[in-house]
Backbone bond lengths (Angstrom), bond angles and torsions (degrees), N, CA, C in turn:
res aa  C-N    CA-C-N  psi(-1)  N-CA   C-N-CA  omega(-1)  CA-C   N-CA-C  phi
1 X - - - 1.448 - - 1.532 108.29 -
2 X 1.302 115.62 137.16 1.463 120.81 -178.72 1.529 110.89 -74.56
3 X 1.322 114.77 149.41 1.460 121.67 179.79 1.525 111.17 -57.04
4 X 1.308 117.56 -41.58 1.475 120.89 -178.69 1.528 111.84 -63.20
5 X 1.340 117.32 -35.98 1.471 120.34 177.82 1.525 110.78 -66.28
6 X 1.317 115.76 -41.29 1.465 119.50 178.06 1.521 110.00 -63.03
7 X 1.330 116.82 -45.22 1.473 120.35 178.57 1.519 111.24 -58.14
8 X 1.325 116.88 -43.33 1.468 120.57 -179.89 1.524 111.86 -61.75
9 X 1.341 117.03 -43.55 1.467 120.27 178.58 1.525 111.43 -62.41
10 X 1.322 115.86 -43.04 1.464 119.36 -179.41 1.524 111.47 -68.35
11 X 1.317 116.41 -36.53 1.466 119.76 178.64 1.518 111.09 -64.47
12 X 1.332 116.73 -37.86 1.469 120.63 176.52 1.526 109.90 -60.14
13 X 1.328 116.44 -44.47 1.470 120.13 179.04 1.519 111.35 -58.44
14 X 1.327 116.63 -42.71 1.469 120.49 -178.56 1.528 111.94 -73.79
15 X 1.324 117.08 -33.31 1.468 119.80 178.77 1.522 111.72 -65.23
16 X 1.337 115.99 -29.76 1.464 121.13 -179.05 1.524 109.99 -113.83
17 X 1.333 116.00 46.63 1.465 120.71 -174.12 1.532 114.30 -75.52
18 X 1.318 117.67 3.64 1.460 119.16 174.09 1.527 110.72 -86.17
19 X 1.325 116.39 -9.55 1.461 121.67 173.79 1.529 107.77 -123.60
20 X 1.307 116.30 174.35 1.458 119.76 -178.03 1.521 110.05 -104.49
21 X 1.309 116.00 111.07 1.458 122.94 174.72 1.520 105.90 -118.39
22 X 1.315 116.61 129.72 1.458 119.08 177.44 1.523 109.68 -126.28
23 X 1.317 115.20 153.48 1.456 123.00 177.31 1.513 107.31 -126.85
24 X 1.329 116.28 140.57 1.456 120.83 178.75 1.524 109.98 -116.83
25 X 1.319 115.02 139.42 1.455 122.23 179.68 1.519 108.48 -125.82
26 X 1.329 117.40 124.64 1.463 121.31 177.63 1.516 108.88 -78.18
27 X 1.330 114.47 130.48 1.456 121.52 178.28 1.527 106.18 -119.36
28 X 1.318 115.90 96.05 1.460 119.20 -176.83 1.521 110.14 67.92
29 X 1.324 115.89 -162.83 1.460 120.76 -177.49 1.523 112.78 -85.86
30 X 1.321 116.88 -17.72 1.455 120.44 -170.27 1.531 115.57 -102.95
31 X 1.308 117.98 -23.39 1.462 119.80 -168.10 1.521 111.53 -127.12
32 X 1.310 115.06 146.04 1.457 122.88 171.92 1.521 107.37 -130.53
33 X 1.318 115.70 133.78 1.458 120.85 175.68 1.516 108.08 -101.57
34 X 1.321 116.38 127.12 1.453 121.68 177.68 1.523 107.93 -109.86
35 X 1.323 115.24 130.56 1.466 121.15 -176.42 1.517 109.30 -121.62
36 X 1.332 114.81 133.94 1.464 119.82 173.44 1.516 108.49 -145.07
37 X 1.312 114.81 154.31 1.456 120.82 174.90 1.521 106.22 -92.72
38 X 1.324 116.45 126.11 1.455 120.12 -179.35 1.524 110.05 -61.79
39 X 1.306 115.28 138.13 1.463 121.98 -173.91 1.526 111.93 -54.49
40 X 1.328 114.49 131.78 1.464 124.15 177.58 1.535 113.73 62.77
41 X 1.333 117.10 22.37 1.464 122.16 175.64 1.527 108.13 -134.37
42 X 1.305 115.08 -178.70 1.468 120.67 172.31 1.526 109.21 -120.08
43 X 1.326 115.42 30.36 1.462 121.99 179.13 1.527 108.10 -97.11
44 X 1.331 115.88 126.54 1.456 121.34 179.33 1.525 109.82 -96.53
45 X 1.320 115.77 130.36 1.458 122.50 179.80 1.527 108.11 -108.18
46 X 1.328 116.30 124.90 1.462 122.50 179.76 1.526 107.67 -114.74
47 X 1.338 116.18 121.46 1.463 121.65 -178.44 1.519 109.74 -118.04
48 X 1.317 115.78 131.68 1.464 122.70 177.18 1.526 109.04 -90.29
49 X 1.329 117.47 129.76 1.465 120.40 178.80 1.521 111.43 -73.20
50 X 1.312 116.78 -24.76 1.464 120.91 -176.09 1.531 112.39 -67.98
51 X 1.336 116.36 -45.06 1.470 119.11 -176.18 1.532 113.20 -129.43
52 X 1.325 117.20 7.54 1.463 123.75 -179.83 1.534 112.89 59.87
53 X 1.337 115.98 20.90 1.471 121.30 176.46 1.526 108.40 -69.40
54 X 1.327 116.29 134.85 1.467 121.72 -179.44 1.522 109.14 -117.50
55 X 1.334 114.83 133.61 1.467 121.47 174.17 1.518 107.84 -123.48
56 X 1.334 115.56 150.03 1.462 121.57 179.31 1.517 109.70 -120.34
57 X 1.325 115.52 140.45 1.461 121.80 178.91 1.524 108.51 -129.52
58 X 1.321 115.88 140.37 1.464 120.28 -177.77 1.518 113.13 -99.07
59 X 1.338 117.04 -4.94 1.459 119.33 175.77 1.525 109.78 -134.53
60 X 1.316 115.59 149.25 1.458 121.86 176.91 1.525 109.83 -62.18
61 X 1.331 117.28 -42.33 1.468 120.77 -178.47 1.523 111.65 -60.36
62 X 1.319 116.20 -45.69 1.467 121.28 -179.15 1.541 110.74 -63.03
63 X 1.313 117.06 -45.61 1.465 121.03 180.00 1.528 110.99 -66.17
64 X 1.317 117.00 -43.18 1.463 120.89 -179.21 1.528 111.34 -63.08
65 X 1.309 117.13 -42.39 1.464 120.23 179.21 1.527 111.01 -64.62
66 X 1.322 117.76 -40.52 1.469 121.16 178.43 1.529 110.49 -64.73
67 X 1.321 117.24 -44.26 1.459 120.88 178.62 1.526 111.34 -64.02
68 X 1.314 116.02 -44.29 1.463 121.06 -179.83 1.527 110.40 -58.61
69 X 1.319 117.30 -44.64 1.467 121.18 178.13 1.520 111.25 -61.78
70 X 1.326 116.91 -44.27 1.482 120.45 -178.94 1.525 111.26 -65.53
71 X 1.328 117.32 -41.36 1.465 121.13 -179.23 1.528 110.08 -63.63
72 X 1.327 115.74 -46.72 1.464 119.18 -175.59 1.521 113.07 -79.36
73 X 1.322 118.21 -23.51 1.466 120.61 174.73 1.519 109.80 -68.12
74 X 1.316 117.23 -36.30 1.462 121.45 -179.98 1.523 111.08 -67.71
75 X 1.321 117.29 -32.37 1.462 121.29 -179.96 1.518 112.32 -71.05
76 X 1.324 116.80 -27.86 1.469 120.10 -177.76 1.524 112.59 -89.37
77 X 1.333 117.25 -11.18 1.483 120.91 179.73 1.504 111.44 -87.54
């Protein structure tokens, strides 16, 4: 998935942060990352299904770049 597509999806979540919109990204066969914008904020929460680890990002660019790296790192392993 291209970085710009990820940014667009995350921006949609933040634009409609009064409701809950989440996006899921498959990372290899074992893990899925779920991303949502916390209600009434512009903070993106990324949760790993594999270990329930949660990370927070304050910008769409920062979150998109982290997701893009994780998605493409899994493809090369």
